[in-house]
C-alpha positions in Angstrom: 121.7 82.7 49.6 121.1 84.6 46.3 119.0 87.1 48.2 121.9 87.9 50.4 124.1 88.7 47.4 121.3 90.8 45.9 120.9 92.7 49.2 124.6 93.6 49.2 124.7 94.4 45.5 127.5 91.8 45.0 128.1 91.4 41.3 131.3 89.4 41.2 130.0 86.5 43.3 128.9 83.1 42.0 127.1 80.8 44.4 127.5 77.0 44.2 125.3 75.0 46.4 127.9 72.3 47.2 129.7 71.1 50.2 133.5 71.1 50.2 135.1 67.7 51.0 138.1 65.7 50.2 136.7 64.3 46.9 133.8 64.6 44.5 130.9 62.6 46.0 127.5 62.8 47.5 127.4 63.1 51.3 124.6 62.5 53.8 124.3 65.5 56.0 122.7 65.1 59.5 121.5 68.3 61.0 121.8 68.9 64.7 118.5 70.7 64.7 120.2 74.1 65.0 122.9 75.8 63.1 125.3 72.8 62.9 125.4 69.3 61.5 127.7 66.6 60.4 128.4 64.0 57.7 129.8 61.4 60.1 127.6 61.7 63.2 123.9 61.0 63.7 122.7 63.1 66.6 120.7 61.5 69.4 119.2 64.5 71.1 117.5 66.3 68.2 114.9 65.6 65.6 116.9 64.3 62.6 116.9 66.3 59.4 118.9 64.3 56.8 119.9 65.9 53.5 121.9 64.5 50.5 124.6 67.0 49.6 126.7 67.2 46.5 130.3 67.6 47.5 133.4 68.8 45.7 137.1 68.7 46.7 138.3 72.0 48.2 141.5 71.6 46.2 139.5 72.3 43.0 138.6 75.7 44.3 141.9 76.9 45.7 144.3 75.9 42.9 144.7 79.6 42.1 144.9 82.8 44.3 142.1 83.1 46.8 141.6 86.3 48.8 139.8 84.8 51.8 139.0 81.1 52.6 136.5 80.5 55.4 135.9 77.0 56.6 133.4 76.2 59.3 132.5 72.6 58.6 131.6 71.2 62.1 134.5 68.8 62.7 135.5 67.9 59.2 138.2 70.7 59.0 141.1 68.3 59.6 140.2 66.0 56.7 139.4 68.8 54.2 142.5 71.0 55.0 144.8 68.0 55.0 143.5 66.9 51.6 144.6 70.3 50.1 147.4 71.3 52.4 149.9 71.9 49.5 147.5 74.5 48.0 146.7 76.5 51.3 149.4 79.0 50.4 147.3 80.2 47.5 145.0 81.9 50.0 145.9 85.3 51.3 143.8 84.8 54.5 142.2 81.7 56.0 139.6 81.5 58.8 138.6 78.1 60.1 136.8 76.9 63.2 138.4 73.9 64.8 136.0 71.5 66.6 137.5 69.1 69.1 135.7 65.7 68.8 136.2 63.9 72.1 135.9 60.5 70.3 138.8 61.2 68.0 142.5 62.2 68.4 143.1 66.0 68.7 144.4 67.5 65.5 144.7 71.2 66.2 148.5 71.0 66.5 148.6 69.3 63.1 146.4 71.9 61.5 148.5 74.7 62.9 151.7 73.1 61.6 150.0 72.9 58.1 149.1 76.6 58.3 152.7 77.5 59.3 154.2 75.4 56.5 151.9 77.3 54.1 153.5 80.6 55.2 150.9 81.8 57.6 150.9 83.2 61.2 147.8 82.5 63.2 145.7 83.9 66.0 143.5 81.7 68.1 140.2 82.6 69.8 137.9 80.5 71.8 134.4 80.1 70.2 133.1 77.9 73.0 134.6 75.6 75.5 134.2 74.0 78.9 134.3 76.7 81.6 136.3 74.4 83.9 138.0 71.7 81.8 139.7 69.9 84.7 136.4 69.2 86.5 133.6 69.7 84.0 132.7 67.1 81.4 129.9 69.0 79.7 130.1 68.9 75.9 129.1 71.7 73.5 127.0 69.2 71.7 127.1 65.4 71.7 130.8 65.2 70.8 132.6 68.5 70.9 134.2 69.8 74.0 135.5 73.0 72.4 135.6 75.1 69.3 138.5 77.4 68.5 138.5 80.0 65.7 141.8 80.2 63.9 142.6 83.4 62.0 145.5 82.8 59.5 147.3 85.7 57.8 150.7 86.3 56.1 
């Protein structure tokens, strides 16, 4: 990560190797063997890579003005955004990817209501989904049937 900042000559960036969560804690992160992973799901189809991750509440980081908040946390977006919903208006722009877990209630509508209540408009774009949702039961991974990117702006 630091090499990326050096490559772009970013001087006003401080990297913190922490996960955002609802509270300060240590999480067990299970990799899916690719670019994703989870703290609440052990993947069956991949070789397990398990990492202990220090986590901090997102609310600690958005208590003041934030230019851009990007959240792509593989299914934990509902819990994390809900935990700091009163502070979301401190961000000028928010981007998050919503992952629909077929084993849990859908929460996209609740997240969009939170975003609206914080003074944002939103634009939705499909990241990945079933091509034919009425007849196809294929999942993106073991538990997600779609991922929607949500661009939030004022």
